[in-house]
C-alpha positions as CSV (number, residue, x, y, z in Angstrom):
1,M,42.6,-33.5,-8.9
2,E,41.6,-37.4,-8.8
3,W,38.4,-37.9,-6.5
4,D,37.3,-41.5,-5.5
5,I,34.8,-43.0,-3.0
6,S,34.7,-46.1,-0.3
7,V,31.9,-47.5,1.7
8,G,33.0,-50.2,4.7
9,S,33.3,-51.2,7.8
10,A,35.5,-50.0,10.9
11,F,36.5,-52.6,13.6
12,D,35.5,-49.6,16.3
13,R,32.2,-48.0,14.4
14,E,29.4,-50.3,14.5
15,D,27.9,-49.0,11.3
16,L,28.8,-48.0,8.0
17,I,31.4,-45.4,7.1
18,A,32.1,-43.5,3.7
19,N,35.9,-42.2,2.7
20,I,36.2,-39.5,0.4
21,F,39.6,-39.2,-0.6
22,C,41.4,-36.5,-2.9
23,D,44.8,-37.6,-4.8
24,R,44.5,-41.2,-2.7
25,E,44.5,-39.4,-0.1
26,G,41.3,-39.7,2.4
27,I,40.4,-35.6,3.3
28,I,36.7,-37.2,4.9
29,E,35.0,-39.0,7.3
30,I,31.2,-40.2,7.1
31,S,30.0,-42.0,9.6
32,Q,26.0,-42.8,11.2
33,E,27.1,-43.8,14.7
34,N,24.3,-41.3,16.7
35,G,21.6,-41.9,14.3
36,Y,22.4,-39.1,11.9
37,Y,25.3,-38.4,9.4
38,E,28.7,-37.3,11.5
39,I,31.2,-35.6,9.3
40,Y,34.9,-35.6,10.5
41,F,37.8,-33.6,8.3
42,S,41.1,-35.2,8.4
43,N,44.0,-33.1,7.8
44,S,45.4,-32.5,4.8
45,K,48.1,-31.6,2.7
46,N,46.2,-29.8,0.5
47,R,43.2,-27.4,2.2
48,E,41.2,-25.6,0.1
49,Y,38.9,-27.9,-2.7
50,P,36.8,-26.9,-4.6
51,L,33.0,-26.9,-2.7
52,D,30.4,-28.5,-5.3
53,K,32.8,-31.7,-6.0
54,V,32.9,-31.7,-2.5
55,L,29.2,-31.4,-1.8
56,E,28.9,-33.4,-5.2
57,L,31.0,-36.3,-3.4
58,I,29.4,-35.6,0.5
59,K,25.7,-36.7,-1.3
60,K,27.0,-39.9,-3.7
61,A,28.6,-41.2,0.4
62,T,25.2,-40.2,1.8
63,D,23.1,-41.8,-0.8
64,R,25.8,-45.0,-0.3
65,L,25.4,-45.6,2.5
66,D,21.6,-44.9,2.8
67,E,21.0,-48.1,0.1
68,L,23.9,-50.0,1.9
69,K,21.7,-49.6,5.0
70,K,18.3,-50.1,3.5
71,T,19.9,-54.0,2.3
72,K,20.7,-55.0,5.7
């Protein structure tokens, strides 16, 4: 499995969002629009992922969002 994280802005969001991809398919979006992190799961082809890897990537994504928020 190939994993990737993308952090950026979206036209319909005020704050940055993070997207987690597995094999180039977006599976998770993380936002902080309401003052706390919210996670959205996409309908993906593969419905099973290794929990330890997903948790690691969620932590990396939220750490990156925190870093970028501090530089605003």
